[in-house]
PDB file of N, H, CA, C and O in Angstrom:
ATOM      1  N   MET A   1       6.094   3.956  22.139  1.00  0.00           N
ATOM      2  CA  MET A   1       6.105   2.562  21.725  1.00  0.00           C
ATOM      3  C   MET A   1       7.488   1.978  21.996  1.00  0.00           C
ATOM      4  O   MET A   1       8.499   2.610  21.689  1.00  0.00           O
ATOM      5  N   SER A   2       7.539   0.811  22.552  1.00  0.00           N
ATOM      6  H   SER A   2       6.718   0.297  22.801  1.00  0.00           H
ATOM      7  CA  SER A   2       8.828   0.203  22.858  1.00  0.00           C
ATOM      8  C   SER A   2       9.463  -0.371  21.595  1.00  0.00           C
ATOM      9  O   SER A   2       8.771  -0.666  20.621  1.00  0.00           O
ATOM     10  N   ARG A   3      10.774  -0.525  21.619  1.00  0.00           N
ATOM     11  H   ARG A   3      11.337  -0.286  22.410  1.00  0.00           H
ATOM     12  CA  ARG A   3      11.502  -0.985  20.438  1.00  0.00           C
ATOM     13  C   ARG A   3      11.070  -2.374  19.971  1.00  0.00           C
ATOM     14  O   ARG A   3      11.058  -2.643  18.770  1.00  0.00           O
ATOM     15  N   GLY A   4      10.718  -3.248  20.891  1.00  0.00           N
ATOM     16  H   GLY A   4      10.727  -3.030  21.867  1.00  0.00           H
ATOM     17  CA  GLY A   4      10.345  -4.609  20.529  1.00  0.00           C
ATOM     18  C   GLY A   4       9.021  -4.704  19.799  1.00  0.00           C
ATOM     19  O   GLY A   4       8.767  -5.700  19.122  1.00  0.00           O
ATOM     20  N   ASN A   5       8.164  -3.692  19.918  1.00  0.00           N
ATOM     21  H   ASN A   5       8.369  -2.882  20.468  1.00  0.00           H
ATOM     22  CA  ASN A   5       6.842  -3.736  19.306  1.00  0.00           C
ATOM     23  C   ASN A   5       6.692  -2.806  18.109  1.00  0.00           C
ATOM     24  O   ASN A   5       5.571  -2.518  17.690  1.00  0.00           O
ATOM     25  N   GLU A   6       7.810  -2.333  17.553  1.00  0.00           N
ATOM     26  H   GLU A   6       8.720  -2.567  17.893  1.00  0.00           H
ATOM     27  CA  GLU A   6       7.704  -1.409  16.433  1.00  0.00           C
ATOM     28  C   GLU A   6       7.097  -2.107  15.221  1.00  0.00           C
ATOM     29  O   GLU A   6       7.444  -3.239  14.886  1.00  0.00           O
ATOM     30  N   VAL A   7       6.186  -1.397  14.584  1.00  0.00           N
ATOM     31  H   VAL A   7       5.904  -0.477  14.856  1.00  0.00           H
ATOM     32  CA  VAL A   7       5.546  -1.914  13.386  1.00  0.00           C
ATOM     33  C   VAL A   7       6.305  -1.387  12.174  1.00  0.00           C
ATOM     34  O   VAL A   7       6.641  -0.204  12.118  1.00  0.00           O
ATOM     35  N   LYS A   8       6.574  -2.249  11.216  1.00  0.00           N
ATOM     36  H   LYS A   8       6.302  -3.210  11.261  1.00  0.00           H
ATOM     37  CA  LYS A   8       7.275  -1.826  10.014  1.00  0.00           C
ATOM     38  C   LYS A   8       6.378  -0.901   9.197  1.00  0.00           C
ATOM     39  O   LYS A   8       5.153  -1.022   9.220  1.00  0.00           O
ATOM     40  N   ARG A   9       7.008   0.023   8.478  1.00  0.00           N
ATOM     41  H   ARG A   9       8.003   0.121   8.459  1.00  0.00           H
ATOM     42  CA  ARG A   9       6.295   0.930   7.586  1.00  0.00           C
ATOM     43  C   ARG A   9       6.590   0.507   6.156  1.00  0.00           C
ATOM     44  O   ARG A   9       7.709   0.109   5.832  1.00  0.00           O
ATOM     45  N   ILE A  10       5.580   0.597   5.308  1.00  0.00           N
ATOM     46  H   ILE A  10       4.671   0.920   5.571  1.00  0.00           H
ATOM     47  CA  ILE A  10       5.762   0.295   3.897  1.00  0.00           C
ATOM     48  C   ILE A  10       5.283   1.477   3.056  1.00  0.00           C
ATOM     49  O   ILE A  10       4.361   2.198   3.437  1.00  0.00           O
ATOM     50  N   ARG A  11       5.928   1.656   1.909  1.00  0.00           N
ATOM     51  H   ARG A  11       6.677   1.070   1.599  1.00  0.00           H
ATOM     52  CA  ARG A  11       5.503   2.666   0.943  1.00  0.00           C
ATOM     53  C   ARG A  11       4.896   1.925  -0.242  1.00  0.00           C
ATOM     54  O   ARG A  11       5.526   1.046  -0.830  1.00  0.00           O
ATOM     55  N   ILE A  12       3.671   2.290  -0.581  1.00  0.00           N
ATOM     56  H   ILE A  12       3.159   3.004  -0.103  1.00  0.00           H
ATOM     57  CA  ILE A  12       2.943   1.655  -1.676  1.00  0.00           C
ATOM     58  C   ILE A  12       2.828   2.682  -2.797  1.00  0.00           C
ATOM     59  O   ILE A  12       2.326   3.785  -2.578  1.00  0.00           O
ATOM     60  N   THR A  13       3.289   2.329  -3.997  1.00  0.00           N
ATOM     61  H   THR A  13       3.696   1.434  -4.175  1.00  0.00           H
ATOM     62  CA  THR A  13       3.238   3.231  -5.141  1.00  0.00           C
ATOM     63  C   THR A  13       2.344   2.632  -6.213  1.00  0.00           C
ATOM     64  O   THR A  13       2.496   1.468  -6.585  1.00  0.00           O
ATOM     65  N   TYR A  14       1.410   3.437  -6.707  1.00  0.00           N
ATOM     66  H   TYR A  14       1.287   4.382  -6.405  1.00  0.00           H
ATOM     67  CA  TYR A  14       0.460   3.041  -7.747  1.00  0.00           C
ATOM     68  C   TYR A  14       1.178   3.104  -9.095  1.00  0.00           C
ATOM     69  O   TYR A  14       1.513   4.194  -9.559  1.00  0.00           O
ATOM     70  N   VAL A  15       1.424   1.937  -9.742  1.00  0.00           N
ATOM     71  H   VAL A  15       1.152   1.051  -9.366  1.00  0.00           H
ATOM     72  CA  VAL A  15       2.254   1.902 -10.947  1.00  0.00           C
ATOM     73  C   VAL A  15       1.541   1.400 -12.203  1.00  0.00           C
ATOM     74  O   VAL A  15       2.074   1.568 -13.300  1.00  0.00           O
ATOM     75  N   LYS A  16       0.371   0.798 -12.089  1.00  0.00           N
ATOM     76  H   LYS A  16      -0.062   0.661 -11.198  1.00  0.00           H
ATOM     77  CA  LYS A  16      -0.330   0.278 -13.267  1.00  0.00           C
ATOM     78  C   LYS A  16      -1.799   0.640 -13.161  1.00  0.00           C
ATOM     79  O   LYS A  16      -2.401   0.514 -12.095  1.00  0.00           O
ATOM     80  N   SER A  17      -2.374   1.088 -14.261  1.00  0.00           N
ATOM     81  H   SER A  17      -1.886   1.190 -15.128  1.00  0.00           H
ATOM     82  CA  SER A  17      -3.760   1.523 -14.284  1.00  0.00           C
ATOM     83  C   SER A  17      -4.716   0.394 -13.894  1.00  0.00           C
ATOM     84  O   SER A  17      -4.482  -0.774 -14.205  1.00  0.00           O
ATOM     85  N   ALA A  18      -5.787   0.765 -13.212  1.00  0.00           N
ATOM     86  H   ALA A  18      -5.978   1.714 -12.959  1.00  0.00           H
ATOM     87  CA  ALA A  18      -6.798  -0.207 -12.796  1.00  0.00           C
ATOM     88  C   ALA A  18      -7.917  -0.329 -13.822  1.00  0.00           C
ATOM     89  O   ALA A  18      -8.904  -1.021 -13.572  1.00  0.00           O
ATOM     90  N   ILE A  19      -7.783   0.330 -14.976  1.00  0.00           N
ATOM     91  H   ILE A  19      -6.981   0.892 -15.179  1.00  0.00           H
ATOM     92  CA  ILE A  19      -8.787   0.211 -16.036  1.00  0.00           C
ATOM     93  C   ILE A  19      -8.858  -1.260 -16.459  1.00  0.00           C
ATOM     94  O   ILE A  19      -7.832  -1.883 -16.732  1.00  0.00           O
ATOM     95  N   GLY A  20     -10.054  -1.797 -16.509  1.00  0.00           N
ATOM     96  H   GLY A  20     -10.887  -1.291 -16.287  1.00  0.00           H
ATOM     97  CA  GLY A  20     -10.244  -3.185 -16.903  1.00  0.00           C
ATOM     98  C   GLY A  20     -10.288  -4.140 -15.722  1.00  0.00           C
ATOM     99  O   GLY A  20     -10.543  -5.331 -15.903  1.00  0.00           O
ATOM    100  N   TYR A  21     -10.043  -3.640 -14.520  1.00  0.00           N
ATOM    101  H   TYR A  21      -9.836  -2.673 -14.373  1.00  0.00           H
ATOM    102  CA  TYR A  21     -10.116  -4.465 -13.315  1.00  0.00           C
ATOM    103  C   TYR A  21     -11.412  -4.141 -12.570  1.00  0.00           C
ATOM    104  O   TYR A  21     -12.054  -3.128 -12.846  1.00  0.00           O
ATOM    105  N   GLY A  22     -11.785  -4.985 -11.650  1.00  0.00           N
ATOM    106  H   GLY A  22     -11.263  -5.808 -11.426  1.00  0.00           H
ATOM    107  CA  GLY A  22     -13.062  -4.852 -10.956  1.00  0.00           C
ATOM    108  C   GLY A  22     -13.169  -3.656 -10.024  1.00  0.00           C
ATOM    109  O   GLY A  22     -12.167  -3.071  -9.611  1.00  0.00           O
ATOM    110  N   LYS A  23     -14.404  -3.312  -9.705  1.00  0.00           N
ATOM    111  H   LYS A  23     -15.217  -3.788 -10.040  1.00  0.00           H
ATOM    112  CA  LYS A  23     -14.676  -2.198  -8.797  1.00  0.00           C
ATOM    113  C   LYS A  23     -14.064  -2.435  -7.422  1.00  0.00           C
ATOM    114  O   LYS A  23     -13.646  -1.490  -6.752  1.00  0.00           O
ATOM    115  N   ASP A  24     -14.012  -3.689  -7.007  1.00  0.00           N
ATOM    116  H   ASP A  24     -14.351  -4.456  -7.552  1.00  0.00           H
ATOM    117  CA  ASP A  24     -13.439  -3.998  -5.694  1.00  0.00           C
ATOM    118  C   ASP A  24     -11.956  -3.639  -5.634  1.00  0.00           C
ATOM    119  O   ASP A  24     -11.474  -3.152  -4.611  1.00  0.00           O
ATOM    120  N   GLN A  25     -11.231  -3.880  -6.732  1.00  0.00           N
ATOM    121  H   GLN A  25     -11.623  -4.276  -7.563  1.00  0.00           H
ATOM    122  CA  GLN A  25      -9.804  -3.539  -6.747  1.00  0.00           C
ATOM    123  C   GLN A  25      -9.606  -2.024  -6.797  1.00  0.00           C
ATOM    124  O   GLN A  25      -8.686  -1.498  -6.171  1.00  0.00           O
ATOM    125  N   LYS A  26     -10.461  -1.326  -7.534  1.00  0.00           N
ATOM    126  H   LYS A  26     -11.209  -1.754  -8.042  1.00  0.00           H
ATOM    127  CA  LYS A  26     -10.389   0.133  -7.581  1.00  0.00           C
ATOM    128  C   LYS A  26     -10.692   0.720  -6.203  1.00  0.00           C
ATOM    129  O   LYS A  26     -10.058   1.688  -5.783  1.00  0.00           O
ATOM    130  N   ALA A  27     -11.657   0.137  -5.505  1.00  0.00           N
ATOM    131  H   ALA A  27     -12.173  -0.649  -5.846  1.00  0.00           H
ATOM    132  CA  ALA A  27     -12.007   0.599  -4.160  1.00  0.00           C
ATOM    133  C   ALA A  27     -10.862   0.331  -3.181  1.00  0.00           C
ATOM    134  O   ALA A  27     -10.626   1.127  -2.272  1.00  0.00           O
ATOM    135  N   THR A  28     -10.160  -0.769  -3.360  1.00  0.00           N
ATOM    136  H   THR A  28     -10.352  -1.416  -4.099  1.00  0.00           H
ATOM    137  CA  THR A  28      -9.017  -1.092  -2.502  1.00  0.00           C
ATOM    138  C   THR A  28      -7.910  -0.062  -2.693  1.00  0.00           C
ATOM    139  O   THR A  28      -7.298   0.375  -1.718  1.00  0.00           O
ATOM    140  N   LEU A  29      -7.648   0.332  -3.940  1.00  0.00           N
ATOM    141  H   LEU A  29      -8.145  -0.023  -4.732  1.00  0.00           H
ATOM    142  CA  LEU A  29      -6.644   1.366  -4.196  1.00  0.00           C
ATOM    143  C   LEU A  29      -7.026   2.669  -3.495  1.00  0.00           C
ATOM    144  O   LEU A  29      -6.177   3.323  -2.888  1.00  0.00           O
ATOM    145  N   ARG A  30      -8.299   3.044  -3.580  1.00  0.00           N
ATOM    146  H   ARG A  30      -8.988   2.514  -4.073  1.00  0.00           H
ATOM    147  CA  ARG A  30      -8.763   4.280  -2.937  1.00  0.00           C
ATOM    148  C   ARG A  30      -8.611   4.186  -1.421  1.00  0.00           C
ATOM    149  O   ARG A  30      -8.223   5.156  -0.770  1.00  0.00           O
ATOM    150  N   ALA A  31      -8.916   3.020  -0.863  1.00  0.00           N
ATOM    151  H   ALA A  31      -9.231   2.232  -1.392  1.00  0.00           H
ATOM    152  CA  ALA A  31      -8.801   2.829   0.583  1.00  0.00           C
ATOM    153  C   ALA A  31      -7.352   2.911   1.045  1.00  0.00           C
ATOM    154  O   ALA A  31      -7.077   3.277   2.188  1.00  0.00           O
ATOM    155  N   LEU A  32      -6.433   2.572   0.159  1.00  0.00           N
ATOM    156  H   LEU A  32      -6.656   2.275  -0.769  1.00  0.00           H
ATOM    157  CA  LEU A  32      -5.008   2.695   0.473  1.00  0.00           C
ATOM    158  C   LEU A  32      -4.519   4.136   0.302  1.00  0.00           C
ATOM    159  O   LEU A  32      -3.373   4.445   0.626  1.00  0.00           O
ATOM    160  N   GLY A  33      -5.377   5.007  -0.202  1.00  0.00           N
ATOM    161  H   GLY A  33      -6.309   4.756  -0.466  1.00  0.00           H
ATOM    162  CA  GLY A  33      -5.011   6.409  -0.385  1.00  0.00           C
ATOM    163  C   GLY A  33      -4.370   6.693  -1.722  1.00  0.00           C
ATOM    164  O   GLY A  33      -3.678   7.699  -1.880  1.00  0.00           O
ATOM    165  N   LEU A  34      -4.593   5.811  -2.698  1.00  0.00           N
ATOM    166  H   LEU A  34      -5.155   4.993  -2.570  1.00  0.00           H
ATOM    167  CA  LEU A  34      -3.986   5.968  -4.022  1.00  0.00           C
ATOM    168  C   LEU A  34      -5.056   6.369  -5.033  1.00  0.00           C
ATOM    169  O   LEU A  34      -6.037   5.651  -5.228  1.00  0.00           O
ATOM    170  N   HIS A  35      -4.860   7.518  -5.672  1.00  0.00           N
ATOM    171  H   HIS A  35      -4.063   8.101  -5.514  1.00  0.00           H
ATOM    172  CA  HIS A  35      -5.851   8.038  -6.602  1.00  0.00           C
ATOM    173  C   HIS A  35      -5.304   8.233  -8.010  1.00  0.00           C
ATOM    174  O   HIS A  35      -6.063   8.162  -8.976  1.00  0.00           O
ATOM    175  N   ARG A  36      -4.001   8.477  -8.148  1.00  0.00           N
ATOM    176  H   ARG A  36      -3.384   8.535  -7.364  1.00  0.00           H
ATOM    177  CA  ARG A  36      -3.402   8.740  -9.461  1.00  0.00           C
ATOM    178  C   ARG A  36      -2.174   7.856  -9.664  1.00  0.00           C
ATOM    179  O   ARG A  36      -1.492   7.499  -8.704  1.00  0.00           O
ATOM    180  N   LEU A  37      -1.901   7.509 -10.903  1.00  0.00           N
ATOM    181  H   LEU A  37      -2.455   7.799 -11.683  1.00  0.00           H
ATOM    182  CA  LEU A  37      -0.694   6.747 -11.208  1.00  0.00           C
ATOM    183  C   LEU A  37       0.539   7.506 -10.721  1.00  0.00           C
ATOM    184  O   LEU A  37       0.627   8.725 -10.866  1.00  0.00           O
ATOM    185  N   GLY A  38       1.470   6.783 -10.154  1.00  0.00           N
ATOM    186  H   GLY A  38       1.399   5.792 -10.037  1.00  0.00           H
ATOM    187  CA  GLY A  38       2.697   7.384  -9.655  1.00  0.00           C
ATOM    188  C   GLY A  38       2.600   7.880  -8.232  1.00  0.00           C
ATOM    189  O   GLY A  38       3.613   8.237  -7.630  1.00  0.00           O
ATOM    190  N   GLN A  39       1.398   7.910  -7.683  1.00  0.00           N
ATOM    191  H   GLN A  39       0.575   7.620  -8.171  1.00  0.00           H
ATOM    192  CA  GLN A  39       1.208   8.395  -6.315  1.00  0.00           C
ATOM    193  C   GLN A  39       1.662   7.333  -5.317  1.00  0.00           C
ATOM    194  O   GLN A  39       1.512   6.135  -5.560  1.00  0.00           O
ATOM    195  N   SER A  40       2.222   7.787  -4.185  1.00  0.00           N
ATOM    196  H   SER A  40       2.344   8.760  -3.987  1.00  0.00           H
ATOM    197  CA  SER A  40       2.667   6.879  -3.134  1.00  0.00           C
ATOM    198  C   SER A  40       1.953   7.189  -1.831  1.00  0.00           C
ATOM    199  O   SER A  40       1.519   8.317  -1.594  1.00  0.00           O
ATOM    200  N   ALA A  41       1.839   6.173  -0.993  1.00  0.00           N
ATOM    201  H   ALA A  41       2.192   5.257  -1.185  1.00  0.00           H
ATOM    202  CA  ALA A  41       1.275   6.339   0.337  1.00  0.00           C
ATOM    203  C   ALA A  41       2.049   5.441   1.281  1.00  0.00           C
ATOM    204  O   ALA A  41       2.460   4.343   0.907  1.00  0.00           O
ATOM    205  N   GLU A  42       2.249   5.910   2.511  1.00  0.00           N
ATOM    206  H   GLU A  42       1.915   6.802   2.815  1.00  0.00           H
ATOM    207  CA  GLU A  42       2.933   5.107   3.520  1.00  0.00           C
ATOM    208  C   GLU A  42       1.931   4.630   4.555  1.00  0.00           C
ATOM    209  O   GLU A  42       1.051   5.377   4.980  1.00  0.00           O
ATOM    210  N   HIS A  43       2.079   3.372   4.953  1.00  0.00           N
ATOM    211  H   HIS A  43       2.794   2.764   4.607  1.00  0.00           H
ATOM    212  CA  HIS A  43       1.198   2.764   5.935  1.00  0.00           C
ATOM    213  C   HIS A  43       2.013   1.858   6.846  1.00  0.00           C
ATOM    214  O   HIS A  43       3.103   1.413   6.485  1.00  0.00           O
ATOM    215  N   ASP A  44       1.470   1.589   8.041  1.00  0.00           N
ATOM    216  H   ASP A  44       0.585   1.950   8.334  1.00  0.00           H
ATOM    217  CA  ASP A  44       2.036   0.554   8.895  1.00  0.00           C
ATOM    218  C   ASP A  44       1.737  -0.791   8.244  1.00  0.00           C
ATOM    219  O   ASP A  44       0.681  -0.969   7.638  1.00  0.00           O
ATOM    220  N   ALA A  45       2.654  -1.725   8.365  1.00  0.00           N
ATOM    221  H   ALA A  45       3.512  -1.580   8.857  1.00  0.00           H
ATOM    222  CA  ALA A  45       2.490  -3.043   7.749  1.00  0.00           C
ATOM    223  C   ALA A  45       1.651  -3.942   8.646  1.00  0.00           C
ATOM    224  O   ALA A  45       2.143  -4.937   9.178  1.00  0.00           O
ATOM    225  N   THR A  46       0.382  -3.586   8.810  1.00  0.00           N
ATOM    226  H   THR A  46      -0.018  -2.777   8.378  1.00  0.00           H
ATOM    227  CA  THR A  46      -0.544  -4.387   9.619  1.00  0.00           C
ATOM    228  C   THR A  46      -1.142  -5.495   8.743  1.00  0.00           C
ATOM    229  O   THR A  46      -1.075  -5.408   7.517  1.00  0.00           O
ATOM    230  N   PRO A  47      -1.713  -6.514   9.343  1.00  0.00           N
ATOM    231  CA  PRO A  47      -2.329  -7.578   8.537  1.00  0.00           C
ATOM    232  C   PRO A  47      -3.414  -7.049   7.593  1.00  0.00           C
ATOM    233  O   PRO A  47      -3.543  -7.543   6.473  1.00  0.00           O
ATOM    234  N   ALA A  48      -4.189  -6.063   8.020  1.00  0.00           N
ATOM    235  H   ALA A  48      -4.085  -5.661   8.930  1.00  0.00           H
ATOM    236  CA  ALA A  48      -5.245  -5.512   7.170  1.00  0.00           C
ATOM    237  C   ALA A  48      -4.661  -4.832   5.936  1.00  0.00           C
ATOM    238  O   ALA A  48      -5.138  -5.048   4.821  1.00  0.00           O
ATOM    239  N   ILE A  49      -3.633  -4.016   6.131  1.00  0.00           N
ATOM    240  H   ILE A  49      -3.246  -3.841   7.037  1.00  0.00           H
ATOM    241  CA  ILE A  49      -2.998  -3.313   5.016  1.00  0.00           C
ATOM    242  C   ILE A  49      -2.314  -4.311   4.086  1.00  0.00           C
ATOM    243  O   ILE A  49      -2.418  -4.190   2.865  1.00  0.00           O
ATOM    244  N   LEU A  50      -1.621  -5.286   4.645  1.00  0.00           N
ATOM    245  H   LEU A  50      -1.536  -5.385   5.636  1.00  0.00           H
ATOM    246  CA  LEU A  50      -0.934  -6.280   3.816  1.00  0.00           C
ATOM    247  C   LEU A  50      -1.932  -7.099   2.995  1.00  0.00           C
ATOM    248  O   LEU A  50      -1.631  -7.483   1.865  1.00  0.00           O
ATOM    249  N   GLY A  51      -3.107  -7.367   3.545  1.00  0.00           N
ATOM    250  H   GLY A  51      -3.352  -7.055   4.463  1.00  0.00           H
ATOM    251  CA  GLY A  51      -4.151  -8.063   2.795  1.00  0.00           C
ATOM    252  C   GLY A  51      -4.659  -7.229   1.633  1.00  0.00           C
ATOM    253  O   GLY A  51      -4.913  -7.751   0.548  1.00  0.00           O
ATOM    254  N   MET A  52      -4.808  -5.917   1.868  1.00  0.00           N
ATOM    255  H   MET A  52      -4.602  -5.494   2.751  1.00  0.00           H
ATOM    256  CA  MET A  52      -5.238  -5.020   0.797  1.00  0.00           C
ATOM    257  C   MET A  52      -4.182  -4.963  -0.310  1.00  0.00           C
ATOM    258  O   MET A  52      -4.508  -4.972  -1.497  1.00  0.00           O
ATOM    259  N   VAL A  53      -2.923  -4.905   0.095  1.00  0.00           N
ATOM    260  H   VAL A  53      -2.658  -4.898   1.059  1.00  0.00           H
ATOM    261  CA  VAL A  53      -1.825  -4.872  -0.873  1.00  0.00           C
ATOM    262  C   VAL A  53      -1.812  -6.163  -1.694  1.00  0.00           C
ATOM    263  O   VAL A  53      -1.609  -6.125  -2.908  1.00  0.00           O
ATOM    264  N   LYS A  54      -2.025  -7.287  -1.045  1.00  0.00           N
ATOM    265  H   LYS A  54      -2.189  -7.317  -0.059  1.00  0.00           H
ATOM    266  CA  LYS A  54      -2.041  -8.583  -1.730  1.00  0.00           C
ATOM    267  C   LYS A  54      -3.112  -8.606  -2.824  1.00  0.00           C
ATOM    268  O   LYS A  54      -2.915  -9.199  -3.885  1.00  0.00           O
ATOM    269  N   LYS A  55      -4.242  -7.957  -2.555  1.00  0.00           N
ATOM    270  H   LYS A  55      -4.402  -7.475  -1.693  1.00  0.00           H
ATOM    271  CA  LYS A  55      -5.345  -7.947  -3.508  1.00  0.00           C
ATOM    272  C   LYS A  55      -5.010  -7.164  -4.774  1.00  0.00           C
ATOM    273  O   LYS A  55      -5.491  -7.497  -5.857  1.00  0.00           O
ATOM    274  N   VAL A  56      -4.187  -6.125  -4.640  1.00  0.00           N
ATOM    275  H   VAL A  56      -3.796  -5.855  -3.760  1.00  0.00           H
ATOM    276  CA  VAL A  56      -3.860  -5.279  -5.794  1.00  0.00           C
ATOM    277  C   VAL A  56      -2.358  -5.294  -6.109  1.00  0.00           C
ATOM    278  O   VAL A  56      -1.835  -4.335  -6.676  1.00  0.00           O
ATOM    279  N   GLU A  57      -1.670  -6.372  -5.746  1.00  0.00           N
ATOM    280  H   GLU A  57      -2.095  -7.151  -5.285  1.00  0.00           H
ATOM    281  CA  GLU A  57      -0.218  -6.424  -5.902  1.00  0.00           C
ATOM    282  C   GLU A  57       0.235  -6.287  -7.350  1.00  0.00           C
ATOM    283  O   GLU A  57       1.376  -5.897  -7.597  1.00  0.00           O
ATOM    284  N   HIS A  58      -0.625  -6.597  -8.307  1.00  0.00           N
ATOM    285  H   HIS A  58      -1.552  -6.915  -8.106  1.00  0.00           H
ATOM    286  CA  HIS A  58      -0.282  -6.466  -9.722  1.00  0.00           C
ATOM    287  C   HIS A  58      -0.386  -5.013 -10.205  1.00  0.00           C
ATOM    288  O   HIS A  58       0.010  -4.711 -11.330  1.00  0.00           O
ATOM    289  N   LEU A  59      -0.913  -4.114  -9.367  1.00  0.00           N
ATOM    290  H   LEU A  59      -1.234  -4.360  -8.453  1.00  0.00           H
ATOM    291  CA  LEU A  59      -1.088  -2.707  -9.738  1.00  0.00           C
ATOM    292  C   LEU A  59      -0.165  -1.774  -8.965  1.00  0.00           C
ATOM    293  O   LEU A  59      -0.079  -0.588  -9.287  1.00  0.00           O
ATOM    294  N   VAL A  60       0.520  -2.282  -7.961  1.00  0.00           N
ATOM    295  H   VAL A  60       0.450  -3.245  -7.700  1.00  0.00           H
ATOM    296  CA  VAL A  60       1.324  -1.425  -7.094  1.00  0.00           C
ATOM    297  C   VAL A  60       2.736  -1.978  -6.915  1.00  0.00           C
ATOM    298  O   VAL A  60       3.010  -3.144  -7.199  1.00  0.00           O
ATOM    299  N   HIS A  61       3.619  -1.106  -6.437  1.00  0.00           N
ATOM    300  H   HIS A  61       3.396  -0.159  -6.207  1.00  0.00           H
ATOM    301  CA  HIS A  61       4.984  -1.493  -6.052  1.00  0.00           C
ATOM    302  C   HIS A  61       5.098  -1.213  -4.559  1.00  0.00           C
ATOM    303  O   HIS A  61       4.709  -0.139  -4.100  1.00  0.00           O
ATOM    304  N   VAL A  62       5.624  -2.161  -3.805  1.00  0.00           N
ATOM    305  H   VAL A  62       5.940  -3.033  -4.178  1.00  0.00           H
ATOM    306  CA  VAL A  62       5.723  -2.023  -2.355  1.00  0.00           C
ATOM    307  C   VAL A  62       7.186  -2.071  -1.942  1.00  0.00           C
ATOM    308  O   VAL A  62       7.950  -2.915  -2.408  1.00  0.00           O
ATOM    309  N   GLU A  63       7.566  -1.142  -1.053  1.00  0.00           N
ATOM    310  H   GLU A  63       6.944  -0.456  -0.675  1.00  0.00           H
ATOM    311  CA  GLU A  63       8.915  -1.147  -0.524  1.00  0.00           C
ATOM    312  C   GLU A  63       8.863  -0.797   0.964  1.00  0.00           C
ATOM    313  O   GLU A  63       7.986  -0.062   1.417  1.00  0.00           O
ATOM    314  N   GLU A  64       9.815  -1.336   1.700  1.00  0.00           N
ATOM    315  H   GLU A  64      10.528  -1.933   1.332  1.00  0.00           H
ATOM    316  CA  GLU A  64       9.908  -1.045   3.119  1.00  0.00           C
ATOM    317  C   GLU A  64      10.548   0.329   3.289  1.00  0.00           C
ATOM    318  O   GLU A  64      11.497   0.672   2.584  1.00  0.00           O
ATOM    319  N   VAL A  65      10.018   1.115   4.230  1.00  0.00           N
ATOM    320  H   VAL A  65       9.246   0.837   4.802  1.00  0.00           H
ATOM    321  CA  VAL A  65      10.530   2.448   4.476  1.00  0.00           C
ATOM    322  C   VAL A  65      11.584   2.350   5.574  1.00  0.00           C
ATOM    323  O   VAL A  65      11.371   1.701   6.598  1.00  0.00           O
ATOM    324  N   GLY A  66      12.723   3.004   5.349  1.00  0.00           N
ATOM    325  H   GLY A  66      12.896   3.532   4.518  1.00  0.00           H
ATOM    326  CA  GLY A  66      13.806   2.994   6.327  1.00  0.00           C
ATOM    327  C   GLY A  66      13.442   3.733   7.594  1.00  0.00           C
ATOM    328  O   GLY A  66      12.508   4.534   7.618  1.00  0.00           O
ATOM    329  N   GLU A  67      14.190   3.454   8.646  1.00  0.00           N
ATOM    330  H   GLU A  67      14.949   2.804   8.627  1.00  0.00           H
ATOM    331  CA  GLU A  67      13.985   4.112   9.933  1.00  0.00           C
ATOM    332  C   GLU A  67      14.430   5.562   9.862  1.00  0.00           C
ATOM    333  O   GLU A  67      15.457   5.873   9.258  1.00  0.00           O
ATOM    334  N   GLU A  68      13.668   6.441  10.471  1.00  0.00           N
ATOM    335  H   GLU A  68      12.834   6.190  10.961  1.00  0.00           H
ATOM    336  CA  GLU A  68      14.043   7.852  10.532  1.00  0.00           C
ATOM    337  C   GLU A  68      14.777   8.132  11.833  1.00  0.00           C
ATOM    338  O   GLU A  68      14.528   7.489  12.852  1.00  0.00           O
ATOM    339  N   GLY A  69      15.679   9.095  11.785  1.00  0.00           N
ATOM    340  H   GLY A  69      15.881   9.618  10.957  1.00  0.00           H
ATOM    341  CA  GLY A  69      16.361   9.495  13.011  1.00  0.00           C
ATOM    342  C   GLY A  69      17.680   8.872  13.099  1.00  0.00           C
ATOM    343  O   GLY A  69      18.404   9.094  14.070  1.00  0.00           O
TER     344      GLY A  69
END
């Protein structure tokens, strides 16, 4: 991949319980790879992932992952 087209990486951490929220939000957390409180997952910051994060932003913490190497 060329330097000009690099996609940013984000780390999503599950920080608040989804108890009391809808099934759609719980399914979104699972689709992001989050199953337990405190668990983190890294994803490319694509429009699809960012839309999923927006839907559950009150349940997760998002941070940009630094460059490796």
